[in-house]
C-alpha positions as a Markdown table, in Angstrom:
| # | Residue | x | y | z |
|---|---|---|---|---|
| 1 | Met | 150.8 | 135.0 | 104.4 |
| 2 | Pro | 149.9 | 137.6 | 107.7 |
| 3 | Ala | 153.0 | 139.6 | 109.1 |
| 4 | Pro | 154.5 | 138.5 | 112.4 |
| 5 | Pro | 152.9 | 139.6 | 115.5 |
| 6 | Leu | 156.0 | 142.0 | 116.4 |
| 7 | Thr | 156.5 | 143.8 | 113.2 |
| 8 | Pro | 154.6 | 146.8 | 114.4 |
| 9 | Leu | 156.9 | 147.1 | 117.9 |
| 10 | Ala | 160.2 | 146.5 | 115.7 |
| 11 | Ala | 159.3 | 149.1 | 113.0 |
| 12 | Ala | 158.7 | 151.1 | 116.6 |
| 13 | Val | 161.6 | 150.7 | 118.5 |
| 14 | Leu | 163.2 | 152.2 | 115.4 |
| 15 | Arg | 162.1 | 155.7 | 117.0 |
| 16 | Val | 163.2 | 155.3 | 119.9 |
| 17 | Glu | 166.2 | 157.3 | 120.8 |
| 18 | Pro | 168.8 | 157.5 | 122.7 |
| 19 | Ala | 168.4 | 153.9 | 123.6 |
| 20 | Pro | 167.0 | 153.0 | 127.1 |
| 21 | Glu | 168.3 | 152.2 | 129.8 |
| 22 | Arg | 165.3 | 150.6 | 132.0 |
| 23 | Val | 162.1 | 149.1 | 129.6 |
| 24 | Leu | 159.1 | 148.0 | 130.7 |
| 25 | Glu | 156.3 | 146.0 | 128.9 |
| 26 | Val | 152.9 | 146.3 | 130.2 |
| 27 | Glu | 150.6 | 143.4 | 130.0 |
| 28 | Cys | 153.7 | 141.0 | 128.7 |
| 29 | Gly | 151.7 | 137.9 | 128.3 |
| 30 | Asp | 154.0 | 134.8 | 127.7 |
| 31 | Gly | 156.9 | 137.2 | 127.3 |
| 32 | Asp | 157.7 | 137.3 | 123.5 |
| 33 | Ala | 157.8 | 141.4 | 123.1 |
| 34 | Thr | 159.8 | 141.9 | 125.7 |
| 35 | Leu | 162.3 | 139.2 | 125.1 |
| 36 | Phe | 162.4 | 140.9 | 121.8 |
| 37 | Leu | 162.6 | 144.6 | 123.7 |
| 38 | Ala | 165.6 | 142.6 | 125.5 |
| 39 | Arg | 167.3 | 142.0 | 122.0 |
| 40 | Glu | 166.7 | 145.1 | 120.7 |
| 41 | Phe | 168.2 | 147.2 | 123.5 |
| 42 | Pro | 171.0 | 144.8 | 124.8 |
| 43 | Ser | 172.3 | 147.2 | 127.4 |
| 44 | Ala | 169.2 | 147.5 | 129.2 |
| 45 | Arg | 167.4 | 146.3 | 132.4 |
| 46 | Val | 163.8 | 145.0 | 130.8 |
| 47 | Arg | 160.8 | 144.1 | 132.7 |
| 48 | Gly | 157.4 | 142.3 | 131.9 |
| 49 | Val | 154.3 | 142.9 | 134.3 |
| 50 | Asp | 151.2 | 140.6 | 133.4 |
| 51 | Arg | 148.1 | 140.2 | 135.8 |
| 52 | Ser | 148.2 | 136.3 | 135.1 |
| 53 | Ala | 150.7 | 134.6 | 137.6 |
| 54 | Asp | 150.7 | 131.3 | 134.8 |
| 55 | Arg | 151.9 | 134.0 | 132.0 |
| 56 | Ile | 154.8 | 135.3 | 134.2 |
| 57 | Arg | 155.6 | 131.7 | 135.1 |
| 58 | Ala | 156.1 | 131.0 | 131.6 |
| 59 | Ala | 157.7 | 133.9 | 130.6 |
| 60 | Thr | 160.0 | 133.6 | 133.4 |
| 61 | Ala | 160.9 | 130.0 | 131.8 |
| 62 | Arg | 161.7 | 131.3 | 128.2 |
| 63 | Val | 164.6 | 133.6 | 130.2 |
| 64 | Gly | 166.8 | 130.8 | 130.3 |
| 65 | Leu | 170.6 | 132.0 | 131.8 |
| 66 | Asp | 170.5 | 135.6 | 132.5 |
| 67 | Pro | 173.3 | 136.1 | 135.4 |
| 68 | Glu | 173.4 | 139.9 | 135.3 |
| 69 | Gly | 169.5 | 139.9 | 135.5 |
| 70 | Arg | 168.6 | 141.9 | 132.7 |
| 71 | Val | 165.0 | 140.3 | 132.2 |
| 72 | Ala | 162.4 | 140.2 | 134.7 |
| 73 | Phe | 158.8 | 139.4 | 135.1 |
| 74 | Lys | 156.5 | 140.3 | 137.6 |
| 75 | Ala | 152.9 | 139.7 | 138.5 |
| 76 | Gly | 150.6 | 143.3 | 138.8 |
| 77 | His | 147.9 | 145.0 | 136.9 |
| 78 | Arg | 148.6 | 147.9 | 134.1 |
| 79 | Arg | 146.4 | 150.1 | 136.6 |
| 80 | Ala | 148.8 | 149.7 | 139.7 |
| 81 | Leu | 152.3 | 148.6 | 138.0 |
| 82 | Pro | 155.1 | 147.2 | 140.8 |
| 83 | Tyr | 157.7 | 149.8 | 140.0 |
| 84 | Pro | 158.8 | 152.9 | 141.4 |
| 85 | Asp | 157.7 | 156.7 | 140.0 |
| 86 | Asp | 160.1 | 157.6 | 136.9 |
| 87 | Phe | 161.6 | 154.6 | 136.9 |
| 88 | Phe | 161.6 | 153.7 | 133.3 |
| 89 | Asp | 162.9 | 155.1 | 130.1 |
| 90 | Leu | 160.5 | 153.0 | 127.5 |
| 91 | Val | 157.2 | 151.7 | 128.2 |
| 92 | Ala | 155.5 | 149.6 | 125.4 |
| 93 | Thr | 152.3 | 147.9 | 125.3 |
| 94 | Val | 151.4 | 145.1 | 123.0 |
| 95 | Asp | 148.0 | 145.0 | 121.8 |
| 96 | Gly | 147.3 | 146.2 | 125.4 |
| 97 | Arg | 144.9 | 148.8 | 127.0 |
| 98 | Pro | 147.8 | 151.0 | 128.3 |
| 99 | Ala | 146.6 | 153.4 | 131.7 |
| 100 | Pro | 147.5 | 156.4 | 130.9 |
| 101 | Ala | 147.9 | 157.6 | 134.6 |
| 102 | Glu | 150.3 | 154.6 | 135.8 |
| 103 | Ile | 152.3 | 154.9 | 132.4 |
| 104 | Ala | 153.0 | 158.8 | 133.0 |
| 105 | Arg | 153.8 | 157.9 | 136.8 |
| 106 | Val | 156.5 | 155.2 | 135.9 |
| 107 | Leu | 158.3 | 157.0 | 132.8 |
| 108 | Arg | 160.7 | 159.2 | 133.3 |
| 109 | Pro | 160.4 | 162.6 | 131.9 |
| 110 | Gly | 161.4 | 162.7 | 128.4 |
| 111 | Gly | 161.2 | 158.9 | 128.0 |
| 112 | His | 159.1 | 156.8 | 125.4 |
| 113 | Leu | 156.0 | 155.1 | 125.2 |
| 114 | Val | 155.0 | 152.7 | 122.1 |
| 115 | Leu | 152.1 | 151.6 | 122.1 |
| 116 | Ala | 151.7 | 148.7 | 119.6 |
| 117 | Arg | 149.0 | 146.7 | 117.5 |
| 118 | Ser | 149.6 | 143.7 | 116.0 |
| 119 | Arg | 146.3 | 143.9 | 113.8 |
| 120 | Asp | 143.4 | 146.1 | 112.6 |
| 121 | Arg | 144.9 | 149.2 | 112.0 |
| 122 | Gly | 141.5 | 150.7 | 112.2 |
| 123 | Ala | 141.5 | 150.4 | 116.1 |
| 124 | Ser | 144.1 | 153.2 | 116.0 |
| 125 | Glu | 141.6 | 155.9 | 114.4 |
| 126 | Gly | 138.3 | 155.7 | 116.6 |
| 127 | Leu | 136.5 | 157.3 | 119.1 |
| 128 | Gly | 138.4 | 155.1 | 121.6 |
| 129 | Ala | 141.8 | 155.9 | 120.1 |
| 130 | Arg | 141.0 | 160.1 | 120.1 |
| 131 | Leu | 140.0 | 159.5 | 123.8 |
| 132 | Leu | 143.3 | 157.4 | 124.8 |
| 133 | Arg | 145.3 | 160.4 | 123.2 |
| 134 | Trp | 143.4 | 163.2 | 125.2 |
| 135 | Arg | 144.1 | 161.2 | 128.5 |
| 136 | Leu | 147.6 | 160.7 | 127.7 |
| 137 | Arg | 148.4 | 164.3 | 126.8 |
| 138 | Arg | 145.9 | 165.1 | 130.5 |
| 139 | Arg | 149.1 | 163.0 | 131.8 |
| 140 | Gly | 152.0 | 164.8 | 129.8 |
| 141 | Ile | 152.8 | 162.3 | 126.9 |
| 142 | Glu | 152.5 | 163.8 | 123.6 |
| 143 | Leu | 151.5 | 160.6 | 121.6 |
| 144 | Gly | 152.5 | 160.8 | 117.4 |
| 145 | Glu | 150.2 | 159.7 | 114.9 |
| 146 | Ala | 149.5 | 155.7 | 114.0 |
| 147 | Val | 151.9 | 154.3 | 111.4 |
| 148 | Ala | 150.9 | 151.1 | 109.6 |
| 149 | Ala | 153.4 | 148.5 | 110.1 |
| 150 | Gly | 152.5 | 144.5 | 108.7 |
| 151 | Asp | 149.4 | 143.7 | 110.1 |
| 152 | Gly | 149.0 | 146.2 | 112.9 |
| 153 | Ser | 150.3 | 149.6 | 113.4 |
| 154 | Phe | 152.0 | 151.9 | 116.1 |
| 155 | Ser | 152.5 | 154.7 | 117.7 |
| 156 | Val | 155.2 | 156.8 | 119.7 |
| 157 | Gly | 155.2 | 159.3 | 122.1 |
| 158 | Arg | 157.2 | 160.7 | 125.0 |
| 159 | Leu | 156.6 | 162.1 | 128.3 |
| 160 | Leu | 156.9 | 165.6 | 128.5 |
| 161 | Gly | 159.4 | 167.6 | 131.2 |
| 162 | Gly | 157.4 | 168.7 | 134.1 |
| 163 | Asp | 156.9 | 168.2 | 137.6 |
| 164 | Arg | 154.4 | 165.1 | 138.8 |
| 165 | Ala | 152.0 | 167.5 | 140.3 |
| 166 | Glu | 151.6 | 169.1 | 136.6 |
| 167 | Arg | 151.0 | 165.6 | 135.3 |
| 168 | Ala | 148.3 | 164.7 | 138.0 |
| 169 | Glu | 146.0 | 167.3 | 136.6 |
């Protein structure tokens, strides 16, 4: 029987300390992982972004009663996130294609990046993975090695300090 698709994300968040105040899931789809992150970090404001307006509507319908507005979804593209600079303590993506420049822009210095793959552990080892690591490092994000979890894998990284001009080079 296959492991639940959020197993790699669940394993990854155990390595995120301190608990974030603001969390973003990029390419959130119907909101499963975003809602999981909201449960894992009960004091955080959690946002999900996806380019599909239909998926955003479906995810929003799943939120239910949220009088504090802790969880919200917004339409947007991974290469043009609709949030200000240095806004999030944690950016996560499950089975997505990260855009290093945008992640570095919206992530606060010292903030975490979680890349989770729900299947196909081998995808975190090839040329594409090495290129992604290089592109993230150029933006100041040091990504840890991929760790197997369930049927997939995850990597956790951090945005190092430094000013925005250094990260943009």
